[in-house]
C-alpha positions, 0 to 999 in steps of 0.5 A: 713172476708172471709173463707181464712182469718179467717179459724184458726185464732182467731179474737180479736172482740168487745163485742157488734160486729154484724157479717153478715153471707152470705149464698152461694147456697151450703153452708155446716155445717163446713163453716157455723160453721167456719164463725159463730165461729169467734164471740167468745161471739155469744149469749152474746151480739154478734150477727149474721144476717144472709144474702143471695141473692134470689137464697138462699131464694128460696132453704130456701123456697122450703124446708120450703114448704116441712116441712110447717116451715116457709110460704111467704119466700120472695125473697130479699138480706136483709131478715133474718127476714122471716126465723129462725135460725133452718131453716137456719140449716136445710137446711144447714145440707141438704146440708151437707147430700147431699154433703157427699152422693156425695163423697161417692162413690170416698172416698171409692174407694180411700180407696179400691185402697190404700187397694189393693195397701198398700206395694205392686209392685210399678207398681200396683199403676198405672191405666189406664188413657186411658178412652173412651167416652163410658165409661161415657156416653155409659150406661143409668142411673140407680140408685145404691145403695153405697153398689153396688159401693163399691162391685164393686169398692172392686171387681175391684181393688181385681182383678186388684192386686191379691185379698184379699188374696193379702192383709196385715193383716191392709189392709185385717182389713180395707176391712172387715170394709168397707163391714161390714159397707156397 
C-alpha cells in the first residue's frame, strides 16, 4: 500500500503478514513510522522487510562509515541482510533532523509574520511580491545561525508593522517566547 492509501487507515492484515517497506532517499521518521505502523502486530508474527535502491544504500553506507556501524554495505535492491533496523533508524532520524532544520527559518518567519499582523489593518498582511534576482543571488553565501535568521525576521516584520508595542498581549507573549528559545 502506498502512503496516500494507508495514512490514517486501519488495514486488517493477516497475523502472519510480511510487509515490504521501501526506503526513499530522504525519508523522514513520520513517513517511515506510518508505513511500518500498518502492521499492528509487528514483532508478534508479523514481519517487515526493508528494501531500497542503490542511492539509499549509498547514503546508509556513508553514514555507517562515519560512525563505523556497518562494514561493507553492498549496492543491491534487496539487501536488508547487511544492515540493521538500528542503522536504518539512525539514518532516518538524521534525515528528519536535517529536514526540520531546513524548515526552521520558514516556520519562524511565518509565525512572526502572523504575530505582527494579527488583528491589525488588513493592508499590513500584504507583502511586496516584487523580487529582484539580486535579492536572491546578490550576496555571497555565509553561514548564519537560526538566532540571526529569527532576529532578522523579527526586525523586518516589527519595522514593517509598527513594532512590538503595537502587538496585542497574546502576540507579544508569542514573540517573547520565540526570543527566549532562540
